[in-house]
C-alpha positions as CSV (number, residue, x, y, z in Angstrom):
1,M,-15.8,19.4,-1.1
2,F,-12.7,20.7,-0.2
3,I,-13.5,21.3,3.2
4,T,-14.6,18.2,3.6
5,R,-11.4,16.4,2.0
6,L,-8.9,18.5,4.3
7,I,-10.7,17.6,7.4
8,S,-11.0,13.9,6.4
9,G,-7.1,14.3,5.5
10,I,-6.3,15.9,8.7
11,I,-7.6,13.2,10.7
12,L,-6.8,10.2,8.9
13,M,-3.1,12.1,9.0
14,A,-3.5,12.1,12.8
15,I,-5.1,8.7,12.9
16,T,-1.6,7.3,10.8
17,I,0.6,8.9,13.4
18,T,-0.6,7.6,16.5
19,V,-1.0,4.3,15.3
20,M,2.6,4.0,13.8
21,I,3.8,5.6,17.2
22,L,1.9,2.9,19.3
23,G,3.0,0.3,16.9
24,G,2.5,-3.3,18.1
25,N,-0.7,-5.0,18.4
26,V,-2.8,-1.5,18.1
27,L,-1.2,-1.1,14.4
28,F,-1.5,-4.9,13.7
29,G,-5.3,-4.7,14.4
30,V,-5.7,-1.7,12.4
31,L,-3.8,-3.0,9.8
32,L,-5.8,-6.2,9.7
33,V,-9.4,-4.2,9.4
34,I,-7.7,-2.0,6.9
35,S,-6.9,-5.0,4.7
36,L,-10.3,-6.8,4.9
37,V,-12.3,-3.7,4.1
38,G,-9.3,-3.0,1.1
39,M,-10.1,-6.5,0.0
40,M,-14.3,-5.9,0.2
41,E,-13.7,-3.2,-2.1
42,L,-11.8,-4.9,-5.1
43,Y,-14.2,-7.7,-4.2
44,K,-17.5,-5.7,-4.7
45,I,-16.0,-4.5,-8.4
46,F,-16.5,-8.3,-9.1
47,K,-19.5,-9.2,-7.1
48,I,-17.9,-11.2,-5.0
49,N,-17.8,-9.3,-1.8
50,R,-20.3,-11.8,0.1
51,A,-19.8,-15.1,-1.9
52,L,-17.9,-17.9,-1.0
53,P,-14.8,-17.0,-3.1
54,G,-14.7,-13.8,-1.2
55,I,-15.6,-15.1,2.2
56,L,-12.5,-17.6,1.7
57,G,-10.4,-14.4,1.1
58,Y,-11.4,-12.5,4.4
59,I,-10.5,-16.0,6.2
60,T,-7.3,-16.6,4.6
61,A,-6.3,-13.0,5.2
62,V,-6.9,-13.2,8.8
63,V,-4.9,-16.6,9.0
64,Y,-2.2,-14.9,7.3
65,Y,-2.5,-12.0,9.7
66,F,-2.2,-14.4,12.4
67,L,0.8,-16.4,11.4
68,I,3.1,-13.4,10.9
69,Y,1.9,-12.1,14.1
70,L,3.1,-15.2,15.6
71,N,6.5,-15.3,13.6
72,Q,5.3,-18.5,11.7
73,S,5.5,-16.9,8.1
74,Q,7.3,-20.1,7.1
75,H,3.4,-21.5,6.5
76,N,2.4,-18.8,4.3
77,M,3.6,-20.5,1.0
78,M,1.2,-23.6,2.5
79,L,-1.4,-21.1,3.1
80,F,-1.4,-19.5,-0.1
81,V,-1.5,-22.9,-2.0
82,A,-4.6,-24.2,0.3
83,F,-6.2,-20.9,-0.8
84,L,-6.1,-21.4,-4.4
85,T,-7.1,-25.0,-4.3
86,L,-10.3,-24.3,-2.2
87,L,-10.8,-21.5,-4.8
88,M,-10.4,-23.9,-7.6
89,F,-12.5,-26.7,-5.8
90,V,-15.1,-23.7,-5.4
91,Y,-14.8,-22.6,-9.2
92,V,-15.2,-26.3,-10.1
93,I,-18.2,-27.9,-7.6
94,R,-19.9,-24.3,-8.4
95,F,-19.4,-24.0,-12.2
96,P,-20.9,-21.9,-14.0
97,K,-21.8,-19.9,-11.0
98,Y,-18.7,-17.9,-10.5
99,T,-16.3,-16.9,-13.6
100,I,-12.4,-17.5,-13.6
101,E,-12.0,-13.9,-13.5
102,Q,-13.7,-13.8,-10.0
103,V,-11.4,-16.6,-8.9
104,A,-8.6,-14.6,-10.3
105,I,-9.7,-11.7,-8.3
106,A,-10.2,-13.9,-5.1
107,F,-6.7,-14.8,-5.0
108,L,-4.9,-11.5,-6.4
109,A,-6.7,-9.4,-3.9
110,L,-5.2,-11.4,-0.7
111,F,-1.6,-10.4,-1.9
112,Y,-2.4,-7.2,-3.6
113,V,-3.9,-5.6,-0.3
114,S,-3.3,-8.0,2.9
115,V,-0.1,-9.2,2.1
116,M,1.1,-6.1,0.6
117,L,-0.2,-3.7,3.9
118,S,1.0,-6.2,6.0
119,Y,4.6,-5.1,5.4
120,I,3.7,-2.1,7.3
121,Y,3.4,-4.2,10.3
122,Q,6.9,-6.2,9.4
123,I,8.7,-2.8,8.7
124,R,7.5,-1.5,12.4
125,N,9.0,-5.0,13.9
126,L,12.9,-3.9,12.5
127,E,15.4,-2.9,15.0
128,D,15.1,0.5,13.4
129,G,11.1,0.1,12.5
130,A,9.8,3.0,14.5
131,L,11.9,5.4,12.6
132,I,12.2,3.6,9.0
133,I,8.3,3.1,9.2
134,W,8.1,6.5,8.2
135,L,9.6,6.3,4.7
136,V,6.7,4.6,3.5
137,F,4.9,7.0,3.9
138,I,7.5,9.8,2.4
139,G,7.6,7.6,-0.6
140,S,3.6,7.9,-1.0
141,W,2.0,10.5,0.6
142,G,5.5,12.8,0.5
143,S,5.9,12.1,-3.0
144,D,2.4,12.7,-4.1
145,T,2.6,16.0,-2.7
146,C,5.9,17.2,-4.6
147,A,4.4,15.4,-7.8
148,Y,1.1,17.7,-7.7
149,C,3.0,20.6,-6.9
150,I,5.4,21.1,-9.3
151,G,3.0,19.2,-12.2
152,M,0.6,21.8,-11.3
153,L,3.0,24.5,-11.7
154,F,5.1,23.4,-14.4
155,G,3.8,20.1,-15.9
156,K,3.6,20.0,-19.6
157,H,4.5,16.6,-20.9
158,K,1.8,14.0,-20.2
159,V,2.9,10.6,-18.8
160,T,-0.2,8.4,-19.6
161,P,-2.6,10.6,-21.3
162,K,-5.6,8.2,-21.6
163,L,-5.4,6.9,-17.7
164,S,-4.2,10.1,-15.7
165,P,-4.4,13.0,-17.9
166,K,-2.9,15.1,-15.0
167,K,0.1,13.3,-14.5
168,S,2.9,15.0,-16.3
169,L,6.7,13.9,-16.5
170,E,7.7,16.7,-14.8
171,G,5.4,15.8,-11.9
172,C,6.5,12.4,-11.8
173,I,10.6,13.4,-11.4
174,A,9.5,16.1,-8.8
175,G,8.1,13.1,-6.7
176,V,11.1,11.4,-6.9
177,V,13.5,14.1,-6.1
178,G,11.1,15.3,-3.5
179,A,10.9,12.3,-1.7
180,A,14.7,12.0,-1.6
181,L,15.2,15.1,-0.5
182,I,12.9,14.7,2.4
183,A,14.3,11.5,3.1
184,F,17.5,13.3,3.5
185,I,16.7,15.8,5.6
186,Y,14.8,13.2,7.9
187,A,17.9,11.1,8.1
188,T,20.0,14.2,8.7
189,C,17.5,14.7,11.9
190,I,17.4,10.9,13.0
191,K,20.9,9.6,12.0
192,G,22.2,9.6,15.7
193,Q,19.1,7.3,16.6
194,L,20.0,4.7,14.0
195,S,21.7,1.5,15.2
196,D,20.8,-0.7,11.7
197,L,21.6,1.4,9.5
198,T,25.1,3.1,9.2
199,N,24.8,5.3,6.4
200,P,21.3,6.7,6.7
201,Q,22.1,9.9,4.6
202,L,22.6,7.5,1.7
203,I,20.2,4.8,2.4
204,L,17.4,6.6,3.4
205,P,17.2,8.9,0.2
206,I,17.7,5.7,-1.8
207,I,15.0,4.0,-0.5
208,A,12.7,7.1,-0.7
209,A,13.4,7.8,-4.5
210,A,12.8,4.1,-5.2
211,S,9.5,4.1,-3.0
212,S,8.5,7.1,-5.1
213,V,8.7,5.3,-8.6
214,I,6.8,2.4,-7.2
215,S,4.2,4.3,-5.5
216,Q,2.9,6.2,-9.0
217,M,2.9,2.8,-10.5
218,G,0.8,1.7,-7.9
219,D,-1.5,4.6,-7.8
220,L,-1.7,4.5,-11.8
221,A,-2.4,0.8,-11.5
222,A,-5.3,1.4,-8.9
223,S,-6.6,4.3,-11.4
224,A,-6.6,1.6,-14.5
225,I,-8.6,-0.8,-12.5
226,K,-11.0,1.7,-11.9
227,R,-11.1,3.1,-15.4
228,N,-11.7,-1.0,-16.6
229,H,-15.0,-1.1,-14.3
230,N,-16.1,2.6,-14.9
231,I,-16.0,3.9,-11.1
232,K,-14.8,7.1,-9.4
233,D,-14.0,5.4,-6.2
234,Y,-13.6,2.3,-4.4
235,G,-16.0,3.0,-1.7
236,R,-16.9,6.1,0.5
237,L,-15.4,5.0,3.6
238,I,-13.2,8.3,3.6
239,P,-15.2,11.4,3.3
240,G,-13.6,13.7,0.5
241,H,-11.5,10.4,-0.5
242,G,-13.2,7.5,-1.5
243,G,-12.5,4.0,0.1
244,I,-9.5,2.5,1.4
245,L,-8.1,1.6,-1.8
246,D,-8.2,5.0,-3.2
247,R,-6.2,6.4,-0.3
248,F,-4.0,3.5,0.3
249,D,-3.4,2.6,-3.4
250,S,0.4,4.2,-3.2
251,I,1.2,2.8,0.3
252,I,0.4,-0.8,-0.7
253,V,2.9,-1.2,-3.1
254,T,5.4,1.1,-1.2
255,A,5.7,-0.9,2.0
256,P,7.0,-3.9,0.8
257,I,10.0,-2.2,-1.1
258,V,10.9,0.0,2.1
259,Y,11.0,-3.4,3.8
260,Y,13.3,-5.2,1.1
261,L,15.4,-2.4,0.4
262,A,16.0,-1.2,4.4
263,L,17.3,-5.2,4.5
264,F,19.4,-5.2,1.8
265,L,21.1,-1.9,1.8
266,K,22.0,-1.9,5.3
267,Y,24.5,-4.7,3.7
268,Y,26.1,-3.0,1.4
269,L,26.0,0.5,2.3
C-alpha cells in the first residue's frame, strides 16, 4: 500500500509540475477534466452523478470554464442564476424524484469544485503567474507535509478529535509556519524574476501562511463530508490516494485565496 501510494504520488507530482509549467491550453484542459471528475465524485455520494441535476451541473461547469477561457467572466453571474433556475425547475417538475438536498449539492458542487479550481488557471494567467502558481502547492501540500511531520513527532493537543483524531494543534501551527518559511526561501530565490510584486519576501510568506490555514480547513471539510456519509474515499482514480477530491481537497480552497491575496497585497505591501 505504501509503495503504491508513493509511486502514484510521484507520478502525480510530475504531472502537476509539467502541467503548471506548460500552462495555457494544457492547464485549461486538465483543470476542466479534473473539475468534472471531482463534481462526479461528489454527485455520486448523493446519487445524482447520472441524473438530470448532475448533467446540468456538468454542462454549466463546461460553459463556465469557456467563459473564463474567453475572458467573458462578466457573464458568470448570469450563468449561475440560470443554472439555479433550471435546477429549481427540474425539482418542481419532477417532484418528488429529487430531494432538495440533491438539488442543493448539484449547485454547491459547481462552486466547490469547478469554480474554486478554476482559480489555478486564473493565477497562472497573472503577470507573474508562472511563479506565483507554486504558492498554491506550498500552501496546501507543503503545509500538509510540515504539519504531518511535526504532528507525528510532537503532537499532543487534538484540534478536532471527533472529525480527525490524528490532527494536532502543534501540527496545524507547524503547517502554517512551515508554509511561510518555504515561501520565504522560494521568494528569496525568485525575487529578481518578479515584475509585479515589489516585496516578495514579505508578500509570498503571508500568502502561504494564509493559504495553509485555509487548506487545513478545506481538508477537514472534505473529511467531514466523507464522515457524514460513511465513506473512506471519494473515488479510486489515484491508486493509494483515492479520488480527485481526496487529493485536491486542500488545493480547491487554497487557489482562490492565493489569487485574491496576490492581487490585493501587491498594492499595500
